[in-house]
N, CA, C and O atoms as a GROMACS GRO file, in nm:
protein
  592
    1UNK      N    1   7.775  10.664  10.075
    1UNK     CA    2   7.849  10.762  10.152
    1UNK      C    3   7.938  10.839  10.056
    1UNK      O    4   8.013  10.781   9.977
    2UNK      N    5   7.930  10.970  10.063
    2UNK     CA    6   8.013  11.058   9.981
    2UNK      C    7   8.123  11.115  10.069
    2UNK      O    8   8.098  11.160  10.181
    3UNK      N    9   8.245  11.113  10.017
    3UNK     CA   10   8.360  11.164  10.093
    3UNK      C   11   8.411  11.293  10.030
    3UNK      O   12   8.415  11.307   9.908
    4UNK      N   13   8.450  11.387  10.116
    4UNK     CA   14   8.511  11.512  10.073
    4UNK      C   15   8.647  11.524  10.138
    4UNK      O   16   8.668  11.479  10.251
    5UNK      N   17   8.741  11.585  10.065
    5UNK     CA   18   8.875  11.610  10.118
    5UNK      C   19   8.915  11.751  10.078
    5UNK      O   20   8.900  11.790   9.962
    6UNK      N   21   8.965  11.826  10.173
    6UNK     CA   22   9.019  11.958  10.141
    6UNK      C   23   9.128  11.991  10.241
    6UNK      O   24   9.138  11.931  10.348
    7UNK      N   25   9.210  12.087  10.205
    7UNK     CA   26   9.309  12.138  10.300
    7UNK      C   27   9.334  12.284  10.268
    7UNK      O   28   9.308  12.332  10.158
    8UNK      N   29   9.387  12.354  10.369
    8UNK     CA   30   9.413  12.497  10.354
    8UNK      C   31   9.532  12.532  10.442
    8UNK      O   32   9.539  12.492  10.558
    9UNK      N   33   9.625  12.608  10.384
    9UNK     CA   34   9.740  12.654  10.461
    9UNK      C   35   9.705  12.786  10.528
    9UNK      O   36   9.649  12.877  10.465
   10UNK      N   37   9.738  12.796  10.656
   10UNK     CA   38   9.702  12.908  10.740
   10UNK      C   39   9.830  12.972  10.791
   10UNK      O   40   9.922  12.902  10.832
   11UNK      N   41   9.836  13.104  10.790
   11UNK     CA   42   9.956  13.175  10.833
   11UNK      C   43   9.981  13.171  10.983
   11UNK      O   44  10.095  13.184  11.026
   12UNK      N   45   9.877  13.153  11.062
   12UNK     CA   46   9.892  13.148  11.208
   12UNK      C   47   9.951  13.014  11.251
   12UNK      O   48   9.945  12.915  11.178
   13UNK      N   49  10.007  13.013  11.370
   13UNK     CA   50  10.069  12.890  11.420
   13UNK      C   51   9.964  12.783  11.448
   13UNK      O   52   9.846  12.812  11.469
   14UNK      N   53  10.010  12.660  11.449
   14UNK     CA   54   9.922  12.548  11.480
   14UNK      C   55   9.862  12.564  11.619
   14UNK      O   56   9.744  12.534  11.639
   15UNK      N   57   9.941  12.611  11.715
   15UNK     CA   58   9.890  12.625  11.852
   15UNK      C   59   9.777  12.727  11.861
   15UNK      O   60   9.681  12.706  11.936
   16UNK      N   61   9.786  12.836  11.786
   16UNK     CA   62   9.679  12.937  11.787
   16UNK      C   63   9.551  12.878  11.728
   16UNK      O   64   9.444  12.891  11.788
   17UNK      N   65   9.561  12.815  11.612
   17UNK     CA   66   9.442  12.759  11.546
   17UNK      C   67   9.386  12.643  11.628
   17UNK      O   68   9.265  12.628  11.639
   18UNK      N   69   9.474  12.560  11.686
   18UNK     CA   70   9.427  12.450  11.768
   18UNK      C   71   9.350  12.503  11.890
   18UNK      O   72   9.247  12.446  11.928
   19UNK      N   73   9.399  12.608  11.950
   19UNK     CA   74   9.328  12.668  12.063
   19UNK      C   75   9.188  12.711  12.025
   19UNK      O   76   9.095  12.695  12.104
   20UNK      N   77   9.172  12.766  11.906
   20UNK     CA   78   9.039  12.807  11.859
   20UNK      C   79   8.949  12.686  11.833
   20UNK      O   80   8.831  12.689  11.867
   21UNK      N   81   9.004  12.581  11.774
   21UNK     CA   82   8.924  12.461  11.747
   21UNK      C   83   8.885  12.390  11.877
   21UNK      O   84   8.774  12.338  11.888
   22UNK      N   85   8.976  12.388  11.974
   22UNK     CA   86   8.946  12.322  12.100
   22UNK      C   87   8.837  12.396  12.178
   22UNK      O   88   8.762  12.334  12.254
   23UNK      N   89   8.828  12.526  12.160
   23UNK     CA   90   8.724  12.606  12.225
   23UNK      C   91   8.598  12.593  12.141
   23UNK      O   92   8.549  12.691  12.084
   24UNK      N   93   8.546  12.473  12.135
   24UNK     CA   94   8.441  12.433  12.040
   24UNK      C   95   8.317  12.522  12.048
   24UNK      O   96   8.254  12.548  11.946
   25UNK      N   97   8.281  12.566  12.165
   25UNK     CA   98   8.161  12.647  12.180
   25UNK      C   99   8.177  12.790  12.136
   25UNK      O  100   8.078  12.863  12.126
   26UNK      N  101   8.300  12.832  12.108
   26UNK     CA  102   8.327  12.972  12.075
   26UNK      C  103   8.360  12.991  11.927
   26UNK      O  104   8.458  13.057  11.894
   27UNK      N  105   8.281  12.933  11.840
   27UNK     CA  106   8.303  12.944  11.696
   27UNK      C  107   8.300  13.089  11.649
   27UNK      O  108   8.363  13.124  11.549
   28UNK      N  109   8.227  13.174  11.721
   28UNK     CA  110   8.219  13.314  11.682
   28UNK      C  111   8.353  13.386  11.693
   28UNK      O  112   8.370  13.493  11.634
   29UNK      N  113   8.449  13.330  11.766
   29UNK     CA  114   8.581  13.390  11.781
   29UNK      C  115   8.658  13.392  11.650
   29UNK      O  116   8.747  13.475  11.630
   30UNK      N  117   8.624  13.299  11.560
   30UNK     CA  118   8.699  13.292  11.434
   30UNK      C  119   8.612  13.291  11.309
   30UNK      O  120   8.665  13.304  11.199
   31UNK      N  121   8.482  13.276  11.323
   31UNK     CA  122   8.395  13.273  11.204
   31UNK      C  123   8.401  13.409  11.136
   31UNK      O  124   8.395  13.511  11.204
   32UNK      N  125   8.413  13.415  11.002
   32UNK     CA  126   8.426  13.544  10.934
   32UNK      C  127   8.303  13.634  10.955
   32UNK      O  128   8.189  13.592  10.935
   33UNK      N  129   8.331  13.757  10.996
   33UNK     CA  130   8.224  13.850  11.028
   33UNK      C  131   8.146  13.896  10.906
   33UNK      O  132   8.025  13.920  10.915
   34UNK      N  133   8.212  13.909  10.794
   34UNK     CA  134   8.148  13.965  10.674
   34UNK      C  135   8.114  13.861  10.569
   34UNK      O  136   8.096  13.895  10.452
   35UNK      N  137   8.106  13.736  10.609
   35UNK     CA  138   8.075  13.630  10.513
   35UNK      C  139   7.926  13.621  10.486
   35UNK      O  140   7.847  13.692  10.548
   36UNK      N  141   7.888  13.533  10.395
   36UNK     CA  142   7.747  13.519  10.359
   36UNK      C  143   7.661  13.450  10.466
   36UNK      O  144   7.538  13.457  10.460
   37UNK      N  145   7.725  13.384  10.563
   37UNK     CA  146   7.650  13.320  10.672
   37UNK      C  147   7.686  13.393  10.801
   37UNK      O  148   7.800  13.388  10.848
   38UNK      N  149   7.586  13.460  10.857
   38UNK     CA  150   7.606  13.535  10.981
   38UNK      C  151   7.550  13.457  11.099
   38UNK      O  152   7.432  13.423  11.102
   39UNK      N  153   7.636  13.428  11.195
   39UNK     CA  154   7.593  13.359  11.317
   39UNK      C  155   7.530  13.463  11.410
   39UNK      O  156   7.597  13.556  11.455
   40UNK      N  157   7.402  13.446  11.437
   40UNK     CA  158   7.333  13.539  11.528
   40UNK      C  159   7.363  13.508  11.673
   40UNK      O  160   7.382  13.599  11.754
   41UNK      N  161   7.368  13.379  11.707
   41UNK     CA  162   7.402  13.338  11.843
   41UNK      C  163   7.435  13.189  11.842
   41UNK      O  164   7.399  13.115  11.750
   42UNK      N  165   7.504  13.148  11.948
   42UNK     CA  166   7.541  13.007  11.965
   42UNK      C  167   7.496  12.964  12.104
   42UNK      O  168   7.522  13.032  12.203
   43UNK      N  169   7.428  12.852  12.110
   43UNK     CA  170   7.390  12.792  12.237
   43UNK      C  171   7.473  12.665  12.256
   43UNK      O  172   7.498  12.591  12.161
   44UNK      N  173   7.515  12.641  12.379
   44UNK     CA  174   7.603  12.529  12.410
   44UNK      C  175   7.531  12.432  12.504
   44UNK      O  176   7.461  12.473  12.596
   45UNK      N  177   7.551  12.303  12.477
   45UNK     CA  178   7.498  12.198  12.564
   45UNK      C  179   7.615  12.106  12.599
   45UNK      O  180   7.672  12.041  12.511
   46UNK      N  181   7.650  12.100  12.726
   46UNK     CA  182   7.758  12.013  12.771
   46UNK      C  183   7.895  12.079  12.756
   46UNK      O  184   7.906  12.198  12.728
   47UNK      N  185   7.999  11.997  12.775
   47UNK     CA  186   8.136  12.044  12.758
   47UNK      C  187   8.224  11.925  12.721
   47UNK      O  188   8.193  11.811  12.753
   48UNK      N  189   8.333  11.955  12.652
   48UNK     CA  190   8.424  11.850  12.610
   48UNK      C  191   8.360  11.759  12.506
   48UNK      O  192   8.252  11.790  12.455
   49UNK      N  193   8.426  11.647  12.472
   49UNK     CA  194   8.368  11.554  12.376
   49UNK      C  195   8.225  11.516  12.414
   49UNK      O  196   8.196  11.482  12.529
   50UNK      N  197   8.137  11.523  12.316
   50UNK     CA  198   7.995  11.500  12.338
   50UNK      C  199   7.914  11.628  12.344
   50UNK      O  200   7.792  11.625  12.329
   51UNK      N  201   7.982  11.742  12.366
   51UNK     CA  202   7.910  11.869  12.373
   51UNK      C  203   7.852  11.904  12.236
   51UNK      O  204   7.900  11.856  12.133
   52UNK      N  205   7.750  11.986  12.236
   52UNK     CA  206   7.685  12.029  12.112
   52UNK      C  207   7.680  12.181  12.109
   52UNK      O  208   7.646  12.245  12.209
   53UNK      N  209   7.714  12.238  11.994
   53UNK     CA  210   7.695  12.381  11.973
   53UNK      C  211   7.583  12.399  11.870
   53UNK      O  212   7.585  12.338  11.763
   54UNK      N  213   7.487  12.482  11.906
   54UNK     CA  214   7.372  12.512  11.821
   54UNK      C  215   7.395  12.651  11.763
   54UNK      O  216   7.387  12.751  11.835
   55UNK      N  217   7.423  12.658  11.634
   55UNK     CA  218   7.450  12.786  11.569
   55UNK      C  219   7.324  12.836  11.502
   55UNK      O  220   7.273  12.776  11.407
   56UNK      N  221   7.275  12.947  11.553
   56UNK     CA  222   7.156  13.011  11.496
   56UNK      C  223   7.206  13.111  11.393
   56UNK      O  224   7.262  13.215  11.428
   57UNK      N  225   7.185  13.080  11.265
   57UNK     CA  226   7.235  13.162  11.155
   57UNK      C  227   7.123  13.243  11.094
   57UNK      O  228   7.010  13.196  11.080
   58UNK      N  229   7.155  13.365  11.057
   58UNK     CA  230   7.057  13.453  10.992
   58UNK      C  231   7.006  13.385  10.866
   58UNK      O  232   7.084  13.335  10.785
   59UNK      N  233   6.874  13.383  10.849
   59UNK     CA  234   6.813  13.326  10.730
   59UNK      C  235   6.786  13.177  10.736
   59UNK      O  236   6.725  13.122  10.644
   60UNK      N  237   6.830  13.110  10.841
   60UNK     CA  238   6.805  12.967  10.858
   60UNK      C  239   6.688  12.948  10.954
   60UNK      O  240   6.680  13.016  11.056
   61UNK      N  241   6.597  12.857  10.922
   61UNK     CA  242   6.483  12.832  11.009
   61UNK      C  243   6.524  12.765  11.140
   61UNK      O  244   6.468  12.794  11.246
   62UNK      N  245   6.621  12.676  11.131
   62UNK     CA  246   6.663  12.598  11.247
   62UNK      C  247   6.813  12.615  11.269
   62UNK      O  248   6.887  12.641  11.174
   63UNK      N  249   6.858  12.599  11.393
   63UNK     CA  250   7.002  12.606  11.417
   63UNK      C  251   7.073  12.485  11.356
   63UNK      O  252   7.015  12.378  11.342
   64UNK      N  253   7.200  12.506  11.321
   64UNK     CA  254   7.285  12.395  11.280
   64UNK      C  255   7.350  12.344  11.408
   64UNK      O  256   7.416  12.419  11.479
   65UNK      N  257   7.330  12.216  11.437
   65UNK     CA  258   7.382  12.155  11.560
   65UNK      C  259   7.503  12.069  11.526
   65UNK      O  260   7.493  11.973  11.449
   66UNK      N  261   7.616  12.104  11.584
   66UNK     CA  262   7.738  12.026  11.566
   66UNK      C  263   7.780  11.968  11.700
   66UNK      O  264   7.786  12.037  11.802
   67UNK      N  265   7.810  11.837  11.697
   67UNK     CA  266   7.855  11.768  11.817
   67UNK      C  267   8.006  11.744  11.807
   67UNK      O  268   8.056  11.696  11.706
   68UNK      N  269   8.077  11.778  11.913
   68UNK     CA  270   8.219  11.748  11.922
   68UNK      C  271   8.233  11.601  11.958
   68UNK      O  272   8.203  11.561  12.071
   69UNK      N  273   8.278  11.521  11.864
   69UNK     CA  274   8.289  11.376  11.887
   69UNK      C  275   8.419  11.339  11.957
   69UNK      O  276   8.420  11.251  12.043
   70UNK      N  277   8.529  11.406  11.920
   70UNK     CA  278   8.657  11.370  11.979
   70UNK      C  279   8.758  11.481  11.958
   70UNK      O  280   8.754  11.552  11.858
   71UNK      N  281   8.848  11.496  12.054
   71UNK     CA  282   8.967  11.581  12.042
   71UNK      C  283   9.088  11.493  12.070
   71UNK      O  284   9.103  11.442  12.181
   72UNK      N  285   9.173  11.477  11.971
   72UNK     CA  286   9.298  11.404  11.988
   72UNK      C  287   9.407  11.508  12.013
   72UNK      O  288   9.462  11.564  11.919
   73UNK      N  289   9.436  11.534  12.140
   73UNK     CA  290   9.527  11.641  12.178
   73UNK      C  291   9.670  11.616  12.131
   73UNK      O  292   9.743  11.710  12.099
   74UNK      N  293   9.708  11.491  12.125
   74UNK     CA  294   9.845  11.456  12.087
   74UNK      C  295   9.870  11.478  11.938
   74UNK      O  296   9.979  11.520  11.898
   75UNK      N  297   9.768  11.451  11.856
   75UNK     CA  298   9.784  11.458  11.711
   75UNK      C  299   9.711  11.575  11.647
   75UNK      O  300   9.704  11.584  11.524
   76UNK      N  301   9.656  11.666  11.728
   76UNK     CA  302   9.587  11.786  11.679
   76UNK      C  303   9.473  11.750  11.583
   76UNK      O  304   9.464  11.804  11.472
   77UNK      N  305   9.387  11.659  11.627
   77UNK     CA  306   9.274  11.613  11.544
   77UNK      C  307   9.144  11.642  11.617
   77UNK      O  308   9.129  11.612  11.736
   78UNK      N  309   9.051  11.701  11.545
   78UNK     CA  310   8.916  11.724  11.595
   78UNK      C  311   8.818  11.645  11.507
   78UNK      O  312   8.831  11.644  11.385
   79UNK      N  313   8.722  11.580  11.570
   79UNK     CA  314   8.619  11.507  11.497
   79UNK      C  315   8.484  11.561  11.542
   79UNK      O  316   8.458  11.576  11.661
   80UNK      N  317   8.397  11.589  11.444
   80UNK     CA  318   8.265  11.643  11.477
   80UNK      C  319   8.160  11.589  11.382
   80UNK      O  320   8.192  11.540  11.274
   81UNK      N  321   8.035  11.600  11.425
   81UNK     CA  322   7.920  11.556  11.344
   81UNK      C  323   7.815  11.665  11.344
   81UNK      O  324   7.802  11.740  11.441
   82UNK      N  325   7.740  11.674  11.235
   82UNK     CA  326   7.618  11.755  11.234
   82UNK      C  327   7.505  11.662  11.274
   82UNK      O  328   7.490  11.554  11.216
   83UNK      N  329   7.427  11.704  11.371
   83UNK     CA  330   7.321  11.619  11.424
   83UNK      C  331   7.187  11.691  11.418
   83UNK      O  332   7.180  11.809  11.381
   84UNK      N  333   7.082  11.621  11.453
   84UNK     CA  334   6.950  11.683  11.463
   84UNK      C  335   6.894  11.718  11.326
   84UNK      O  336   6.906  11.641  11.232
   85UNK      N  337   6.832  11.834  11.317
   85UNK     CA  338   6.771  11.883  11.193
   85UNK      C  339   6.881  11.938  11.104
   85UNK      O  340   6.918  12.055  11.114
   86UNK      N  341   6.933  11.853  11.016
   86UNK     CA  342   7.050  11.888  10.934
   86UNK      C  343   7.008  11.970  10.812
   86UNK      O  344   6.901  11.947  10.756
   87UNK      N  345   7.092  12.066  10.770
   87UNK     CA  346   7.060  12.149  10.654
   87UNK      C  347   7.092  12.078  10.522
   87UNK      O  348   7.159  11.975  10.521
   88UNK      N  349   7.046  12.133  10.413
   88UNK     CA  350   7.084  12.096  10.276
   88UNK      C  351   7.060  11.949  10.243
   88UNK      O  352   7.133  11.892  10.162
   89UNK      N  353   6.960  11.888  10.304
   89UNK     CA  354   6.929  11.749  10.272
   89UNK      C  355   7.022  11.647  10.334
   89UNK      O  356   7.016  11.529  10.298
   90UNK      N  357   7.108  11.689  10.426
   90UNK     CA  358   7.201  11.596  10.490
   90UNK      C  359   7.126  11.499  10.581
   90UNK      O  360   7.040  11.539  10.660
   91UNK      N  361   7.161  11.372  10.569
   91UNK     CA  362   7.108  11.269  10.656
   91UNK      C  363   7.213  11.222  10.757
   91UNK      O  364   7.179  11.176  10.866
   92UNK      N  365   7.340  11.234  10.720
   92UNK     CA  366   7.453  11.195  10.805
   92UNK      C  367   7.570  11.282  10.765
   92UNK      O  368   7.591  11.310  10.647
   93UNK      N  369   7.648  11.325  10.866
   93UNK     CA  370   7.769  11.401  10.836
   93UNK      C  371   7.867  11.385  10.951
   93UNK      O  372   7.831  11.401  11.067
   94UNK      N  373   7.991  11.352  10.918
   94UNK     CA  374   8.099  11.353  11.016
   94UNK      C  375   8.225  11.404  10.948
   94UNK      O  376   8.252  11.372  10.832
   95UNK      N  377   8.302  11.483  11.022
   95UNK     CA  378   8.426  11.540  10.969
   95UNK      C  379   8.540  11.519  11.067
   95UNK      O  380   8.521  11.506  11.188
   96UNK      N  381   8.659  11.517  11.010
   96UNK     CA  382   8.783  11.504  11.087
   96UNK      C  383   8.880  11.608  11.035
   96UNK      O  384   8.916  11.608  10.917
   97UNK      N  385   8.922  11.697  11.123
   97UNK     CA  386   9.020  11.798  11.086
   97UNK      C  387   9.149  11.774  11.160
   97UNK      O  388   9.149  11.746  11.280
   98UNK      N  389   9.261  11.786  11.088
   98UNK     CA  390   9.391  11.770  11.151
   98UNK      C  391   9.481  11.886  11.114
   98UNK      O  392   9.490  11.926  10.998
   99UNK      N  393   9.549  11.939  11.215
   99UNK     CA  394   9.644  12.048  11.195
   99UNK      C  395   9.785  11.994  11.195
   99UNK      O  396   9.823  11.916  11.282
  100UNK      N  397   9.864  12.035  11.096
  100UNK     CA  398  10.005  12.001  11.091
  100UNK      C  399  10.084  12.130  11.073
  100UNK      O  400  10.037  12.225  11.010
  101UNK      N  401  10.203  12.132  11.128
  101UNK     CA  402  10.289  12.249  11.114
  101UNK      C  403  10.351  12.252  10.975
  101UNK      O  404  10.382  12.147  10.917
  102UNK      N  405  10.368  12.373  10.922
  102UNK     CA  406  10.436  12.391  10.795
  102UNK      C  407  10.580  12.433  10.822
  102UNK      O  408  10.607  12.503  10.920
  103UNK      N  409  10.672  12.391  10.736
  103UNK     CA  410  10.814  12.420  10.757
  103UNK      C  411  10.843  12.568  10.766
  103UNK      O  412  10.923  12.610  10.850
  104UNK      N  413  10.781  12.649  10.683
  104UNK     CA  414  10.809  12.793  10.681
  104UNK      C  415  10.729  12.873  10.781
  104UNK      O  416  10.732  12.996  10.778
  105UNK      N  417  10.657  12.806  10.869
  105UNK     CA  418  10.569  12.872  10.965
  105UNK      C  419  10.424  12.852  10.927
  105UNK      O  420  10.394  12.816  10.813
  106UNK      N  421  10.338  12.874  11.019
  106UNK     CA  422  10.196  12.851  10.994
  106UNK      C  423  10.161  12.704  11.004
  106UNK      O  424  10.240  12.623  11.054
  107UNK      N  425  10.044  12.671  10.957
  107UNK     CA  426   9.997  12.533  10.967
  107UNK      C  427   9.903  12.500  10.852
  107UNK      O  428   9.857  12.589  10.780
  108UNK      N  429   9.876  12.373  10.836
  108UNK     CA  430   9.782  12.324  10.736
  108UNK      C  431   9.667  12.255  10.809
  108UNK      O  432   9.689  12.170  10.895
  109UNK      N  433   9.545  12.293  10.773
  109UNK     CA  434   9.427  12.222  10.821
  109UNK      C  435   9.381  12.130  10.709
  109UNK      O  436   9.342  12.175  10.602
  110UNK      N  437   9.388  12.000  10.736
  110UNK     CA  438   9.338  11.899  10.642
  110UNK      C  439   9.202  11.854  10.695
  110UNK      O  440   9.189  11.814  10.810
  111UNK      N  441   9.102  11.861  10.608
  111UNK     CA  442   8.965  11.836  10.649
  111UNK      C  443   8.906  11.725  10.564
  111UNK      O  444   8.890  11.741  10.442
  112UNK      N  445   8.875  11.614  10.626
  112UNK     CA  446   8.814  11.500  10.557
  112UNK      C  447   8.676  11.477  10.618
  112UNK      O  448   8.660  11.477  10.740
  113UNK      N  449   8.578  11.457  10.531
  113UNK     CA  450   8.443  11.435  10.581
  113UNK      C  451   8.371  11.332  10.496
  113UNK      O  452   8.413  11.299  10.385
  114UNK      N  453   8.261  11.284  10.552
  114UNK     CA  454   8.175  11.193  10.479
  114UNK      C  455   8.031  11.232  10.509
  114UNK      O  456   7.998  11.276  10.619
  115UNK      N  457   7.946  11.214  10.408
  115UNK     CA  458   7.806  11.248  10.429
  115UNK      C  459   7.715  11.162  10.345
  115UNK      O  460   7.755  11.104  10.244
  116UNK      N  461   7.592  11.154  10.390
  116UNK     CA  462   7.482  11.095  10.315
  116UNK      C  463   7.376  11.203  10.303
  116UNK      O  464   7.346  11.271  10.401
  117UNK      N  465   7.321  11.220  10.185
  117UNK     CA  466   7.217  11.320  10.162
  117UNK      C  467   7.091  11.252  10.107
  117UNK      O  468   7.095  11.140  10.056
  118UNK      N  469   6.982  11.324  10.120
  118UNK     CA  470   6.858  11.276  10.059
  118UNK      C  471   6.881  11.254   9.910
  118UNK      O  472   6.957  11.328   9.847
  119UNK      N  473   6.816  11.154   9.854
  119UNK     CA  474   6.831  11.125   9.712
  119UNK      C  475   6.796  11.249   9.630
  119UNK      O  476   6.693  11.312   9.650
  120UNK      N  477   6.884  11.283   9.536
  120UNK     CA  478   6.865  11.398   9.450
  120UNK      C  479   6.916  11.529   9.508
  120UNK      O  480   6.914  11.632   9.441
  121UNK      N  481   6.963  11.527   9.634
  121UNK     CA  482   7.012  11.650   9.697
  121UNK      C  483   7.161  11.642   9.728
  121UNK      O  484   7.214  11.723   9.804
  122UNK      N  485   7.230  11.544   9.670
  122UNK     CA  486   7.372  11.526   9.696
  122UNK      C  487   7.454  11.648   9.657
  122UNK      O  488   7.543  11.690   9.731
  123UNK      N  489   7.425  11.706   9.540
  123UNK     CA  490   7.501  11.823   9.495
  123UNK      C  491   7.475  11.943   9.585
  123UNK      O  492   7.566  12.021   9.613
  124UNK      N  493   7.351  11.959   9.629
  124UNK     CA  494   7.318  12.068   9.723
  124UNK      C  495   7.396  12.052   9.853
  124UNK      O  496   7.453  12.148   9.904
  125UNK      N  497   7.399  11.930   9.906
  125UNK     CA  498   7.471  11.905  10.031
  125UNK      C  499   7.621  11.929  10.011
  125UNK      O  500   7.685  11.991  10.096
  126UNK      N  501   7.677  11.880   9.901
  126UNK     CA  502   7.819  11.900   9.873
  126UNK      C  503   7.851  12.049   9.865
  126UNK      O  504   7.949  12.094   9.924
  127UNK      N  505   7.769  12.124   9.794
  127UNK     CA  506   7.791  12.268   9.782
  127UNK      C  507   7.782  12.340   9.915
  127UNK      O  508   7.861  12.431   9.943
  128UNK      N  509   7.686  12.301   9.998
  128UNK     CA  510   7.671  12.359  10.130
  128UNK      C  511   7.796  12.334  10.214
  128UNK      O  512   7.849  12.426  10.276
  129UNK      N  513   7.844  12.211  10.215
  129UNK     CA  514   7.960  12.175  10.296
  129UNK      C  515   8.087  12.243  10.246
  129UNK      O  516   8.163  12.298  10.326
  130UNK      N  517   8.110  12.240  10.116
  130UNK     CA  518   8.230  12.306  10.063
  130UNK      C  519   8.226  12.456  10.090
  130UNK      O  520   8.330  12.518  10.115
  131UNK      N  521   8.107  12.515  10.084
  131UNK     CA  522   8.093  12.657  10.117
  131UNK      C  523   8.125  12.683  10.264
  131UNK      O  524   8.188  12.784  10.297
  132UNK      N  525   8.082  12.594  10.352
  132UNK     CA  526   8.112  12.608  10.495
  132UNK      C  527   8.262  12.594  10.519
  132UNK      O  528   8.318  12.666  10.602
  133UNK      N  529   8.328  12.502  10.448
  133UNK     CA  530   8.473  12.486  10.464
  133UNK      C  531   8.544  12.615  10.421
  133UNK      O  532   8.637  12.660  10.487
  134UNK      N  533   8.499  12.673  10.310
  134UNK     CA  534   8.561  12.797  10.262
  134UNK      C  535   8.546  12.908  10.365
  134UNK      O  536   8.640  12.985  10.388
  135UNK      N  537   8.429  12.917  10.428
  135UNK     CA  538   8.409  13.019  10.532
  135UNK      C  539   8.501  12.991  10.652
  135UNK      O  540   8.556  13.084  10.710
  136UNK      N  541   8.516  12.865  10.689
  136UNK     CA  542   8.606  12.829  10.797
  136UNK      C  543   8.748  12.874  10.764
  136UNK      O  544   8.816  12.934  10.848
  137UNK      N  545   8.793  12.847  10.642
  137UNK     CA  546   8.927  12.886  10.601
  137UNK      C  547   8.942  13.038  10.602
  137UNK      O  548   9.046  13.090  10.643
  138UNK      N  549   8.840  13.110  10.556
  138UNK     CA  550   8.844  13.257  10.558
  138UNK      C  551   8.856  13.308  10.701
  138UNK      O  552   8.932  13.402  10.728
  139UNK      N  553   8.782  13.247  10.792
  139UNK     CA  554   8.790  13.287  10.932
  139UNK      C  555   8.930  13.269  10.988
  139UNK      O  556   8.980  13.356  11.059
  140UNK      N  557   8.993  13.156  10.959
  140UNK     CA  558   9.128  13.133  11.008
  140UNK      C  559   9.228  13.226  10.941
  140UNK      O  560   9.327  13.266  11.003
  141UNK      N  561   9.205  13.260  10.814
  141UNK     CA  562   9.291  13.358  10.748
  141UNK      C  563   9.278  13.495  10.814
  141UNK      O  564   9.377  13.568  10.824
  142UNK      N  565   9.158  13.531  10.858
  142UNK     CA  566   9.141  13.658  10.930
  142UNK      C  567   9.219  13.656  11.062
  142UNK      O  568   9.280  13.756  11.099
  143UNK      N  569   9.216  13.544  11.131
  143UNK     CA  570   9.296  13.531  11.255
  143UNK      C  571   9.444  13.549  11.222
  143UNK      O  572   9.516  13.617  11.296
  144UNK      N  573   9.490  13.488  11.114
  144UNK     CA  574   9.630  13.500  11.073
  144UNK      C  575   9.667  13.644  11.046
  144UNK      O  576   9.773  13.690  11.089
  145UNK      N  577   9.580  13.716  10.977
  145UNK     CA  578   9.606  13.857  10.944
  145UNK      C  579   9.614  13.941  11.071
  145UNK      O  580   9.694  14.035  11.078
  146UNK      N  581   9.534  13.908  11.171
  146UNK     CA  582   9.538  13.982  11.298
  146UNK      C  583   9.666  13.956  11.375
  146UNK      O  584   9.708  14.039  11.455
  147UNK      N  585   9.728  13.841  11.352
  147UNK     CA  586   9.852  13.805  11.422
  147UNK      C  587   9.973  13.879  11.368
  147UNK      O  588  10.076  13.889  11.435
  148UNK      N  589   9.960  13.931  11.247
  148UNK     CA  590  10.076  13.995  11.182
  148UNK      C  591  10.083  14.142  11.214
  148UNK      O  592  10.174  14.211  11.167
   0.00000   0.00000   0.00000
């Protein structure tokens, strides 16, 4: 199992970013419009913990399916997994994101994940995931800029 850790400070309030994360099926509300991965459409199955969002991305043969595993409303924690036909050689993936308030305003998203990849594809999987985290952070930075 390979573990990744990252964090990013966001100018928008924790409540704004938490609202976007809780609206799990509406990733298009914050995903960066001009990034290298364009979401063509999202299909939703279910609601609340256990729901799955299928992101159909331009240039991908299959949708990326993410399952909302848990929302800890008290501690601002979201847990999710990539399931089904996983990209970049991933065999297992789960992530936990937590939002904390920053003293000067804004919030910090701390993102911890673990994954297993096909043998020899670990670096590809790591690069794919870190790239996705960067796009997530860019999207939240765009939300922050719109708030100002």
